[in-house]
C-alpha positions in Angstrom: -37.2 -85.1 33.2 -33.7 -83.7 33.2 -31.2 -85.9 35.2 -33.9 -87.0 37.6 -35.4 -83.5 38.0 -38.8 -82.3 36.7 -38.7 -79.9 33.8 -41.0 -76.9 34.2 -41.7 -74.8 31.1 -43.1 -71.3 31.7 -43.8 -70.5 28.0 -46.4 -72.5 26.2 -49.5 -71.7 24.1 -52.9 -73.4 23.9 -53.5 -75.9 21.1 -57.0 -76.1 19.9 -58.9 -77.3 16.8 -58.7 -75.0 13.8 -62.5 -74.3 14.1 -61.7 -72.1 17.1 -60.0 -69.5 14.8 -62.8 -70.0 12.3 -65.2 -68.8 15.0 -63.6 -65.4 15.4 -63.1 -65.1 11.6 -66.9 -65.5 11.4 -67.2 -62.7 13.9 -65.0 -60.4 11.8 -67.1 -61.1 8.8 -70.5 -60.7 10.4 -69.6 -58.1 13.1 -71.1 -60.2 15.8 -70.3 -63.3 17.9 -72.4 -64.9 20.7 -71.2 -66.4 23.9 -68.2 -68.8 24.0 -69.4 -72.1 22.4 -67.8 -73.9 25.4 -69.1 -71.6 28.2 -72.7 -72.9 28.4 -72.1 -76.6 28.6 -68.3 -77.0 28.7 -68.5 -78.9 25.4 -69.7 -78.4 21.8 -70.3 -80.5 18.8 -68.5 -81.2 15.5 -65.1 -79.6 15.3 -65.4 -78.2 18.8 -66.3 -81.5 20.4 -64.5 -83.1 23.3 -62.9 -85.6 20.9 -61.6 -82.8 18.6 -60.0 -81.0 21.6 -58.5 -84.2 22.9 -56.9 -85.0 19.5 -55.3 -81.6 19.4 -54.2 -81.6 23.0 -52.7 -85.1 22.7 -50.5 -84.0 19.8 -49.3 -81.1 21.9 -48.5 -83.4 24.8 -46.6 -85.8 22.6 -44.6 -82.9 21.3 -43.7 -82.0 24.9 -42.8 -85.7 25.6 -40.3 -85.7 22.8 -38.6 -82.7 24.4 -38.7 -84.1 28.0 -40.9 -81.3 29.3 -42.9 -82.5 32.3 -45.3 -79.5 33.0 -46.0 -76.4 30.9 -47.8 -73.2 31.5 -50.1 -72.5 28.6 -51.7 -69.2 27.7 -53.2 -67.7 24.5 -51.3 -67.8 21.2 -50.1 -64.2 21.1 -50.5 -63.5 17.4 -54.2 -64.4 17.7 -54.8 -62.1 20.7 -55.6 -59.3 18.3 -56.3 -56.5 20.8 -57.1 -54.2 17.9 -60.4 -56.0 17.1 -63.8 -54.3 17.6 -64.6 -54.2 21.3 -67.9 -56.1 20.9 -65.9 -59.1 19.7 -62.9 -58.7 21.9 -64.4 -59.8 25.3 -66.1 -62.9 23.9 -62.9 -63.9 22.1 -61.0 -63.7 25.3 -63.6 -65.8 27.1 -63.6 -68.4 24.3 -59.8 -68.5 24.3 -59.7 -69.0 28.1 -62.2 -71.7 27.8 -60.0 -73.5 25.3 -57.0 -73.2 27.7 -59.2 -74.6 30.5 -60.2 -77.5 28.2 -56.5 -78.4 27.6 -55.7 -78.3 31.3 -58.7 -80.5 32.1 -57.7 -83.0 29.5 -54.1 -83.3 30.9 -54.2 -81.9 34.4 -50.8 -83.2 35.4 -49.1 -81.6 32.3 -50.5 -78.1 32.0 -51.2 -75.0 34.0 -53.4 -72.2 32.6 -52.7 -68.5 32.2 -55.3 -66.0 31.2 -55.9 -63.8 28.1 -57.5 -60.5 29.2 -59.5 -58.0 27.2 -56.8 -55.2 27.3 -58.2 -52.0 25.9 -55.4 -49.6 25.0 -57.6 -46.5 25.0 -59.2 -47.2 28.4 -58.2 -45.2 31.5 -56.9 -48.4 33.1 -57.3 -52.2 33.0 -60.2 -52.3 35.5 -62.4 -53.9 32.8 -60.1 -57.0 32.9 -60.7 -57.9 36.5 -63.9 -59.9 36.2 -62.3 -62.2 33.6 -59.1 -62.4 35.6 -60.8 -63.3 38.8 -63.1 -65.9 37.2 -60.1 -67.6 35.7 -58.2 -67.7 39.0 -61.2 -68.6 41.2 -63.2 -70.9 39.0 -60.7 -72.2 36.4 -57.7 -72.4 38.7 -55.4 -70.4 36.4 -52.0 -69.7 37.8 -51.0 -66.5 35.9 -52.0 -64.0 33.3 -50.6 -62.8 30.0 -50.3 -59.1 29.3 -49.3 -57.5 26.0 -47.2 -54.3 26.3 -49.0 -53.1 23.2 -52.3 -54.8 22.8 -53.6 -52.6 20.0 -50.4 -53.0 18.0 -50.1 -49.3 17.4 -47.7 -48.3 20.2 -50.5 -46.4 22.0 -50.5 -48.1 25.4 -49.0 -46.5 28.6 -45.6 -47.8 29.8 -45.9 -50.9 31.9 -44.9 -49.0 35.0 -47.8 -46.6 34.8 -51.1 -46.6 36.8 -53.0 -47.9 33.8 -51.7 -51.4 34.6 -52.2 -51.2 38.4 -55.6 -53.0 38.6 -54.1 -56.2 37.2 -50.9 -55.8 39.1 -52.9 -55.4 42.4 -54.9 -58.6 41.7 -51.8 -60.6 40.7 -50.2 -59.6 44.0 -53.4 -60.4 45.9 -53.7 -63.8 44.4 -49.9 -64.6 44.3 -49.9 -65.2 40.5 -47.4 -63.7 38.0 -47.7 -61.7 34.9 -46.2 -63.2 31.7 -45.3 -60.4 29.3 -45.5 -61.4 25.7 -45.8 -59.2 22.5 -48.8 -59.6 20.3 -49.6 -58.2 16.8 -47.7 -55.2 15.4 -49.6 -53.0 13.0 -46.7 -50.7 12.3 -46.9 -50.1 8.5 -43.2 -49.8 8.2 -42.7 -53.5 8.7 -45.8 -54.7 6.8 -43.6 -56.2 4.1 -41.7 -58.5 6.5 -43.1 -62.1 6.7 -44.2 -62.8 10.3 -43.7 -59.2 11.2 -45.4 -59.8 14.6 -42.1 -61.4 15.6 -40.4 -58.0 15.1 -43.1 -56.6 17.3 -42.3 -59.2 20.0 -38.7 -58.0 20.0 -39.5 -54.3 20.2 -42.2 -54.5 22.8 -40.7 -57.0 25.2 -37.4 -55.1 25.2 -39.2 -51.8 25.8 -41.0 -53.5 28.7 -37.7 -54.8 30.1 -36.2 -51.3 30.0 -39.3 -49.6 31.4 -39.5 -51.9 34.3 -35.7 -51.9 35.0 -35.8 -48.1 35.4 -39.0 -47.9 37.4 -40.0 -48.2 41.0 -42.8 -50.6 40.2 -41.5 -53.4 42.5 -41.3 -51.0 45.4 -44.9 -50.3 44.9 -45.8 -53.9 44.3 -43.1 -55.9 46.2 -45.0 -59.2 45.8 -45.5 -58.9 42.1 -43.6 -61.3 39.9 -43.2 -60.7 36.1 -41.6 -63.0 33.6 -40.8 -61.6 30.1 -40.9 -63.8 27.1 -38.1 -64.5 24.6 -35.3 -63.6 27.1 -36.5 -60.0 27.2 -36.6 -59.4 23.5 -33.1 -58.1 23.0 -29.8 -57.8 24.8 -28.0 -54.8 26.1 -24.9 -53.3 24.3 -23.7 -51.6 27.5 -21.5 -53.0 30.2 -23.0 -54.0 33.5 -21.8 -50.9 35.4 -23.4 -48.5 32.8 -26.2 -46.3 34.0 -28.0 -47.3 30.8 -28.5 -50.9 32.0 -30.9 -50.2 35.0 -31.2 -52.8 37.8 -33.5 -54.6 40.0 -33.2 -56.7 43.1 -35.1 -59.7 44.5 -37.4 -62.3 42.9 -39.6 -59.9 40.9 -38.4 -59.9 37.3 -37.5 -63.0 35.3 -36.8 -63.8 31.6 -37.4 -67.1 29.8 -35.0 -69.2 27.7 -37.2 -69.1 24.6 -34.5 -67.9 22.2 -33.1 -70.6 19.9 -29.7 -69.3 18.7 -27.2 -71.0 21.0 -24.8 -68.1 21.3 -27.6 -65.6 21.9 -29.2 -67.8 24.6 -25.8 -68.1 26.4 -25.3 -64.4 26.3 -28.9 -63.7 27.5 -28.3 -65.9 30.5 -25.0 -64.1 31.3 -26.6 -60.7 31.0 -29.7 -61.3 33.1 -28.0 -63.8 35.4 -29.0 -67.4 36.2 -31.0 -66.2 39.2 -33.4 -64.4 36.8 -33.8 -67.0 34.0 -36.7 -69.5 33.9 -36.9 -72.4 31.4 -39.4 -71.7 28.5 -39.6 -73.2 25.0 -42.9 -72.2 23.3 -43.0 -75.9 22.2 -44.9 -76.3 20.0 -44.6 -72.9 18.3 -42.1 -71.1 16.2 -39.1 -73.4 17.0 -39.8 -76.3 14.6 -36.8 -75.6 12.3 -34.2 -78.3 12.5 -30.6 -77.4 13.6 -28.2 -78.0 10.8 -24.5 -79.1 10.9 -22.2 -76.3 11.7 -18.8 -75.4 13.1 -20.4 -74.6 16.5 -18.7 -76.5 19.3 -22.1 -77.9 20.4 -23.1 -81.0 18.5 -25.6 -82.2 21.0 -28.5 -80.3 19.4 -27.7 -80.9 15.7 -30.6 -82.6 14.0 -33.1 -81.6 16.6 -35.7 -78.9 16.4 -34.6 -75.6 17.8 -37.2 -75.7 20.6 -35.6 -78.8 21.9 -33.7 -76.7 24.4 -32.7 -79.1 27.2 -29.7 -80.5 25.2 -28.7 -76.9 24.5 -28.8 -75.8 28.1 -27.1 -79.0 29.1 -24.3 -78.2 26.7 -23.6 -74.6 27.7 -20.1 -74.6 29.2 -20.8 -71.4 31.2 -23.5 -73.2 33.3 -22.7 -75.4 36.3 -24.9 -78.4 37.0 -26.6 -76.4 39.8 -27.2 -73.6 37.3 -29.0 -75.9 34.9 -31.3 -77.2 37.7 -32.0 -73.7 38.8 -33.1 -72.7 35.3 -35.2 -75.7 34.4 -36.8 -76.3 37.8 -36.1 -73.9 40.7 -36.7 -70.6 38.9 -39.9 -71.7 37.1 -41.2 -72.6 40.6 -40.3 -69.1 41.9 -42.3 -67.6 39.0 -45.2 -70.1 39.1 -45.4 -71.7 42.6 -48.3 -73.9 41.3 -45.8 -76.1 39.5 -45.3 -77.7 42.9 -48.9 -79.0 42.8 -48.6 -81.1 39.7 
C-alpha cells in the first residue's frame, strides 16, 4: 500500500523452479520436447511439484511485500523467451511458460495477474499462429494481457510494430479488452556480443524503436480500443524539444510507459517527457534491480540503502510530482492499462 492506496505493478516476471529452464535446455540438447509437463495434470513431480512452485512463488511474494506492492502482472522472463529457437521447440516452450505463469497466479490469486508468452515467428506472414495460445490463455487461464517482443528472433528481422504482421494479435487484444505489454527479448547482434548482459542493450534499442514507430503511425486510429504499455519507460528518452516534429505524438489512453528505470534522475525525466497521464507503475521486482543504492550527493536520501527496484520511496520523493500525480502513477494508470486490477 502507498498512503492507503493499493499499489499496482504492471511489470513483473514469473518465478519458477530452476528445473523449468532445465527442461528447455534438454530440448536444445536432444532436439525434441514433449508436451508441457504441467499441461496434462496441472502438476508434476520432483522439482516441478506443487511444493517446488509454492516455495519459489512464496519467495517472489515476500519480495513484493518488502516493496509494498499489492498486485503485480506477471509474464514470461524476457531473456528466456528465445524466439530464435527451433520452431518445433518454440510452441511447447511458450505453452510450458504460460502454465508456470498460471501456476503462480493460482498459488497467490490476490497478488498476481497473468500475461501470455506467444510463439512469435519473425519470418511468418503475420501472427495468426499465436491466436490459439492467446485465446486459450484469456478464456481458460484468465490472463489479462500479452507480452510481445518487437524483435523476437533477436536479428532485427521483424516488421515494424505498426504493420499488418501484428494485426491478428492487436485485433484479439481489442476484442478481449486486454493490453499488449511490449518488452525486448534476446539480442543476437554480434557487435555487442562482448557486453555482459547484452540483452539489456537490446531492450533499450527495441523498446525505443517501438516507441518511435508507434508515435509516428496511425495504429491507434485503426485500433482505437488497443492499449499498449512499453517496458522500461520506452527504452530511451528524446533529445528533441516537445514541439519538434521528431518527437511524434499520440492522444488518448492508448500508449503508456512503465516506471521500471532505476536511476532517479532518468526516471524523473522520463515522467516529464511522456507525461504523468502516460506513466504506469512497474518495477520488475524481482529482476535486475537488486543492486543497493549507495550514499551519494543526490538530494534524495529516502532510497539510500534500498535495492533499486524499491521504487515507491523514489516516486514519493520526486519533487516534480504532486500527491495526485503519485496516486495516478501507482494506481490509476495501471488500472487504465489493466482493468483487471480492479478485480483483485
